[in-house]
C-alpha positions as CSV (number, residue, x, y, z in Angstrom):
1,M,43.7,-52.7,94.0
2,K,44.4,-49.2,92.7
3,Q,43.2,-48.5,89.2
4,P,45.7,-46.8,86.8
5,D,45.0,-43.2,86.1
6,K,44.7,-41.6,82.6
7,E,48.3,-40.4,82.5
8,E,49.6,-43.8,83.3
9,I,47.5,-45.5,80.7
10,L,48.6,-42.9,78.1
11,K,52.3,-43.6,78.9
12,Q,51.8,-47.4,78.7
13,A,50.0,-47.0,75.3
14,K,52.8,-44.7,73.9
15,K,55.4,-47.2,75.1
16,I,53.5,-50.1,73.3
17,M,53.2,-48.1,70.1
18,D,56.9,-47.0,70.2
19,N,58.0,-50.6,70.7
20,F,55.7,-51.8,67.8
21,H,57.1,-49.1,65.6
22,S,60.7,-50.1,66.3
23,A,59.9,-53.7,65.6
24,L,58.3,-52.8,62.3
25,E,61.4,-50.8,61.2
26,K,63.6,-53.8,61.7
27,I,61.7,-55.8,59.1
28,E,63.4,-55.8,55.7
29,K,61.0,-54.2,53.3
30,E,62.1,-56.4,50.4
31,K,60.8,-59.4,52.3
32,L,57.4,-58.0,52.6
33,E,54.9,-58.8,49.9
34,E,52.2,-56.4,48.8
35,A,48.9,-57.3,50.4
36,R,46.2,-58.1,47.9
37,V,43.1,-60.1,47.5
38,E,42.2,-62.2,44.4
39,R,38.5,-62.3,43.6
40,D,36.5,-63.9,40.7
41,E,34.3,-60.8,40.6
42,C,35.6,-57.3,41.2
43,E,32.3,-55.6,41.9
44,R,29.4,-56.7,44.1
45,N,26.0,-57.2,42.8
46,E,23.8,-54.4,44.0
47,T,20.6,-56.3,43.3
48,E,21.3,-58.9,46.0
49,T,19.6,-58.2,49.3
50,W,21.4,-58.4,52.6
51,K,20.4,-61.4,54.7
52,T,20.9,-61.0,58.5
53,D,21.1,-64.0,60.8
54,S,18.0,-63.8,63.1
55,D,20.1,-64.7,66.2
56,F,22.6,-61.9,65.4
57,R,19.8,-59.4,64.9
58,E,18.2,-60.4,68.1
59,I,21.4,-60.1,70.1
60,M,22.2,-56.7,68.5
61,F,18.9,-55.2,69.5
62,K,19.1,-56.8,72.9
63,N,22.5,-55.1,73.5
64,A,21.5,-51.8,72.1
65,K,21.0,-49.0,74.6
66,R,18.7,-46.9,72.5
67,K,16.3,-48.2,69.9
68,K,13.6,-46.6,67.7
69,D,11.3,-48.8,65.7
70,E,13.6,-51.2,63.8
71,C,16.8,-49.0,64.1
72,I,19.6,-48.7,66.7
73,E,20.3,-45.1,67.7
74,A,24.0,-44.2,68.2
75,E,26.0,-41.1,68.7
76,K,28.9,-40.8,66.3
77,G,32.2,-40.0,68.0
78,K,30.8,-39.8,71.6
79,W,33.3,-42.4,72.8
80,T,36.3,-40.4,71.5
81,Q,35.7,-37.4,73.8
């Protein structure tokens, strides 16, 4: 089976975005409610420590390509090039 080339993928992505944009324009703006979240507390407590699930931590480190001590090394933006 032939894999789609980059140009074909870009055309398909543009078509999907254009169709989505057209669908959004058809929605009556008066019917949309403003998105909001109601919370009891507006600010987080900075003194609380982050608790990581041990299984999640183990999986993350297992999947990481590059590790150094207790950190995962990553290259910012490499995937966008």
